[in-house]
Backbone as CSV, one residue per row, in Angstrom:
resi,resn,N_x,N_y,N_z,CA_x,CA_y,CA_z,C_x,C_y,C_z
1,MET,101.196,89.963,103.499,100.670,90.178,102.174,100.669,91.872,101.913
2,ALA,101.099,92.337,100.605,101.159,93.736,99.886,99.803,93.965,100.328
3,GLU,99.505,95.167,99.878,98.514,95.956,99.875,98.340,96.349,98.520
4,GLN,97.043,96.327,97.814,96.619,96.486,96.137,96.017,97.762,96.401
5,THR,96.267,98.140,95.255,96.004,99.395,94.893,94.147,99.335,94.226
6,SER,93.526,99.479,94.663,92.419,99.345,93.480,92.269,100.382,92.917
7,PRO,91.747,100.382,91.360,92.042,101.753,90.586,90.161,102.309,91.078
8,GLU,89.078,101.873,91.842,88.765,102.606,92.202,88.080,103.088,93.000
9,LYS,89.148,102.963,94.452,88.677,103.640,94.771,90.601,104.007,96.069
10,ILE,90.429,105.344,96.735,91.499,105.432,97.193,91.951,105.037,98.636
11,LEU,93.307,104.978,98.908,93.760,104.089,100.174,93.810,104.902,101.469
12,ALA,94.071,105.899,101.420,94.379,107.283,102.067,93.879,108.575,101.703
13,SER,93.914,109.374,102.385,93.643,111.045,102.219,94.591,111.528,100.671
14,VAL,93.949,112.204,100.029,94.620,113.464,99.350,94.470,114.703,99.084
15,GLY,95.344,115.254,99.188,95.113,116.994,99.374,96.024,117.500,100.047
16,LEU,95.937,118.578,101.100,96.529,119.291,101.978,97.028,118.469,103.238
17,ALA,97.578,118.983,103.344,97.834,118.774,104.766,96.918,118.380,105.994
18,PRO,97.072,117.464,106.769,97.603,116.256,106.849,97.384,115.131,105.930
19,SER,96.868,115.161,105.087,96.713,114.110,103.805,97.480,113.280,103.741
20,VAL,97.394,112.027,103.534,98.654,110.957,103.494,99.420,111.149,101.828
21,ASN,99.049,111.633,101.196,99.231,111.377,99.626,100.064,110.216,98.802
22,LYS,99.405,109.311,99.095,100.255,108.264,98.315,100.078,108.294,96.911
23,PRO,101.765,107.739,96.444,101.438,108.242,94.766,100.317,107.470,94.160
24,ASP,99.705,106.280,94.506,98.908,105.820,93.532,97.597,106.679,94.163
25,ASP,97.200,106.892,95.167,95.940,107.511,95.106,96.235,108.857,94.661
26,VAL,97.075,109.898,94.505,96.993,111.069,93.796,96.582,110.699,92.631
27,LEU,97.368,109.721,92.180,97.356,109.409,90.357,95.914,109.145,90.100
28,LEU,95.081,108.417,90.682,93.993,108.290,90.544,92.949,109.207,90.776
29,VAL,93.164,110.206,92.066,92.362,111.449,92.052,93.064,112.539,91.171
30,GLN,93.585,112.776,90.545,94.474,113.371,89.359,93.580,112.893,87.642
31,ARG,93.543,111.355,88.155,92.844,110.998,87.011,91.181,111.417,86.777
32,LEU,90.807,111.069,88.048,89.713,111.418,88.145,89.019,112.758,88.213
33,LEU,89.798,113.627,88.633,89.423,114.946,88.469,89.804,115.373,87.073
34,ASN,90.726,114.991,85.939,90.735,115.037,84.662,89.283,114.538,83.655
35,GLN,89.042,113.936,84.324,87.531,112.935,83.743,86.404,113.646,84.107
36,ALA,86.731,114.461,85.058,85.632,115.622,85.386,85.748,117.964,84.823
37,GLY,87.121,117.452,84.249,87.406,118.399,83.485,88.346,119.170,83.708
38,ALA,89.174,118.901,84.753,90.620,119.491,85.232,91.530,119.347,83.949
39,ALA,92.811,119.881,84.216,93.807,119.763,83.084,94.907,119.296,83.622
40,LEU,95.071,118.211,84.598,96.178,118.200,85.639,97.307,117.137,84.946
41,THR,98.575,116.892,85.034,99.333,116.267,84.710,99.833,114.908,85.623
42,GLU,99.341,114.345,85.207,98.793,113.039,86.230,100.140,111.939,86.396
43,ASP,100.790,112.440,87.359,102.223,112.529,87.643,102.695,112.009,89.689
44,SER,101.202,111.479,89.736,101.732,111.025,91.767,101.593,111.967,92.372
45,ASP,102.166,113.124,92.062,102.690,114.622,92.766,101.345,115.286,93.224
46,CYS,101.276,115.118,94.531,100.173,116.082,95.039,100.419,117.445,95.077
47,GLY,100.965,118.693,94.298,101.606,119.825,94.405,100.145,120.219,94.463
48,ARG,100.358,121.963,93.752,99.216,123.185,94.151,98.632,123.161,92.991
49,ASN,98.882,122.216,91.582,97.786,122.676,90.985,96.741,121.382,90.939
50,THR,97.222,120.084,91.723,96.349,119.654,92.531,95.317,119.827,93.259
51,VAL,96.156,120.567,94.431,95.385,120.799,95.258,94.188,121.622,94.722
52,ALA,94.462,122.946,93.458,93.450,124.057,93.334,92.717,123.180,92.715
53,ALA,92.739,122.235,92.360,91.732,121.529,91.404,91.006,120.755,92.189
54,ILE,91.236,119.717,93.339,90.805,119.665,94.107,89.708,120.894,94.831
55,LYS,89.999,121.877,95.030,89.229,122.685,95.989,88.522,123.065,94.341
56,ASP,88.491,123.258,93.374,87.766,123.995,92.686,86.210,122.902,92.124
57,TYR,87.155,121.689,91.866,85.811,120.987,91.989,84.874,120.627,93.172
58,GLN,85.154,120.749,94.481,84.827,120.951,96.038,83.425,121.944,95.411
59,ARG,84.330,123.160,94.734,83.109,123.925,95.191,81.616,123.904,94.284
60,ASN,81.154,122.591,93.975,80.342,122.170,93.230,79.214,121.951,94.595
61,PHE,80.271,121.591,95.238,78.858,120.613,96.532,79.430,121.593,97.974
62,LEU,80.672,121.782,98.023,81.014,122.008,99.846,81.107,123.886,99.327
63,SER,80.433,124.853,100.514,80.327,125.754,100.904,81.835,126.418,100.863
64,ILE,82.870,125.765,101.921,84.138,126.181,101.824,84.954,124.549,101.398
65,PRO,85.697,124.601,100.715,86.703,123.481,99.866,87.463,123.483,100.824
66,ASP,87.942,122.328,101.331,89.099,122.260,102.128,90.017,122.028,101.525
67,GLY,90.246,121.602,100.010,91.409,120.732,99.486,92.114,119.487,99.553
68,ARG,90.901,118.752,100.161,91.409,117.288,100.717,90.099,116.524,100.267
69,VAL,90.817,115.252,99.732,89.677,113.891,99.251,89.870,112.766,100.436
70,LYS,89.256,112.447,101.407,89.117,111.863,102.208,88.293,110.645,102.283
71,ILE,89.143,109.572,102.704,88.291,108.114,102.330,86.837,108.175,102.946
72,LYS,86.137,107.767,102.192,84.274,108.096,102.104,84.113,109.476,102.389
73,GLY,84.784,110.849,102.311,84.065,111.814,102.690,83.525,112.005,101.487
74,VAL,82.667,113.434,101.404,81.662,114.022,100.591,82.471,114.447,99.228
75,THR,83.745,115.085,99.263,84.774,114.433,97.814,84.941,113.231,97.285
76,SER,85.157,112.206,98.401,85.420,111.259,97.784,84.498,110.583,96.990
77,CYS,83.427,110.683,97.596,81.935,109.864,97.409,81.599,110.792,95.793
78,ASN,81.808,111.855,95.520,81.570,112.824,94.748,82.659,112.287,93.453
79,ILE,83.589,112.392,93.761,84.396,112.226,92.739,84.390,110.969,92.421
80,MET,84.322,109.819,92.800,83.949,107.899,92.274,82.574,107.898,91.309
81,LEU,81.917,109.228,91.667,80.800,108.906,90.309,81.135,109.386,89.130
82,VAL,82.474,110.379,88.937,82.563,110.576,87.622,82.962,109.796,86.240
83,GLU,82.380,109.608,85.569,82.833,108.729,84.242,83.210,109.403,82.842
């Protein structure tokens, strides 16, 4: 049975290594970051602009941004609340 990507949650970590950076997860994070005010190209590529946007977003609630959106992590929980 094939895995289905939920439009509401990531299935693996996104961001700096050792993140998995599955394209569907990266695209979801990019979309959510854009909803939060980032100006990313939604291209499913976790490049330096996406990592910088993750860190910028994390500065709102982490004293030391790590550039990673982990499953059930603080950033993931916060970013999923963006509407």
